[in-house]
C-alpha positions, 0 to 999 in steps of 0.5 A, a space after each residue: 097742158 101736160 105740165 100742169 099734170 101732177 102724178 099722184 103717187 100715194 092715197 092716204 100715205 105720207 109721201 117720202 122724197 118728191 112724191 105727192 099724195 092725197 089724203 081724204 076723210 078715209 084717213 080719219 076725222 083729223 089729218 096732221 101734217 108732219 113738220 116736213 111736209 105741207 100741203 094744200 087743201 081742196 075741196 069738191 062738189 062731190 065724191 071721188 071714185 076710182 076712174 072718175 074724173 071730178 072737178 075742185 077747187 084750191 081753198 088752202 096752202 098749209 104749212 107743217 105742223 098743223 091739225 085739221 078736221 077732213 070733211 068727205 068733200 075734202 082732199 090734202 095735196 101733201 108733199 115737201 115743201 119745195 114740192 109745194 112751192 112748185 105748186 103755188 106757181 102752177 095754182 092760186 086760190 079758187 083754181 080749178 083742179 080736175 082729180 082723177 084716180 085709177 090704178 096702174 096697172 089696171 088690176 082686173 076685177 077684184 074678188 076680195 081686198 086684204 089691208 096691212 102697213 107698211 109696204 116692206 119691199 118696193 121693186 126690191 128694194 126696203 125703205 131704209 128707215 120705217 119711221 114716218 113710213 105710212 104715218 109708222 111712228 111706233 118703235 114698239 110696232 117698228 121692232 120685234 114682234 110676231 110677223 104675218 107677212 105676204 110679197 111677191 116676185 117681180 113676174 107675179 108666178 110665185 107668191 109667198 105668204 110668210 108668218 114668223 113666230 115671236 113672243 115666246 122665249 127659247 122658241 123665236 122672238 119674232 122679226 123687226 120690220 126690218 128683219 122682216 123686208 130683208 126676208 123677203 128680199 131673200 125669198 126673191 120679193 119685188 113687193 112685200 106688204 107687212 099684215 097684221 101679226 103679233 098675237 094674230 100671227 097664224 098660219 093655217 095648212 089644210 085645217 092644221 095650225 102650222 105655227 105657234 101663235 104666241 097666245 097663250 091660249 093658241 090661235 086668236 079669232 081674227 075676221 080677216 085672212 088670206 086664203 089660198 086655194 089650189 085648183 089642180 088636183 092634189 093628187 097630182 102632188 103625191 110623193 109618198 105613200 104607206 100604210 100606218 102600219 108595217 104589220 097587223 094581226 086580224 082573226 080567221 073570218 074578219 073582213 079588213 078594210 086598209 088603205 094606204 096614206 098619200 103625202 105630198 112634199 111638204 108631208 101632209 096627207 092629200 085625198 085620192 080617188 081610191 080608183 086609181 090604185 091597184 092592190 095586189 096580195 101575196 101568200 108565199 109565192 102566190 100573188 094575184 090582185 085584189 080589192 078593199 075589203 079583204 074577206 076570206 082570209 085562209 089563217 097564214 101570213 100575207 102581205 098586201 101591196 098598194 101602187 099608185 103612180 109609180 109609188 109602192 107601198 105594203 104591209 104584212 097580214 098576220 090572219 090567226 
């Protein structure tokens, strides 16, 4: 009946409060139960998959501070002592139980997955302490370091990808996990996770490294990365155009190709369909449409103007 159903809130993550977690061999060959937790060992005759119900048998109730080897047919139900005592009233050794793993809500079809730890923000709140969260115990890891994180708003409308430079005196020392979590919350994240940081912290925008990696040789080779691609037309983001110079000199009879540069609101150059650009050339009071490359210009001073979606850029041309 429903009273015999236990909700598991984590997989291979130590529970907090009255939460219940499940551990299997993906945590590693051995499992050490912290002194604040107890466990129930259950055994199955087949592997467990997502959205699949598999029968188990209760094998053993385990107290804290125990080290166990985990076989691929074993699971450990881990919770605080009070919760395990409750389980003892429902389950005895040899009791048959059923495990059902699913994702709630259903995420749909995964295109790719990337992992990190620990979770920084959940429901807009960060943990009071990261010690013991997801097995963390290293104060050095929790302390100030270069950081990489990803988070999103509660309605899923905004994704934040964050890098924090560190280990560079005079530039940036980095952030602790507490600082990073607070910063993600300040951006509006309801959920956020810490990714691989340290010397691996690197952000690349349009083929250029835009942060300052802490390794002396610069960006470190890594196996995984989070990649975001704008599927919309990049030219829709143009907010400024200019020429690389304000004036050039060319010899008489020389053909010249001059195209403006196009920039988005972040100051990055973006490609556009050059056929959308209108060019005009003026000498004295006479102005006319033209095409690039410019040909057959007489000696004198010209002004070339490019217009793109209401934006204008000009360059002076001296023909000698």
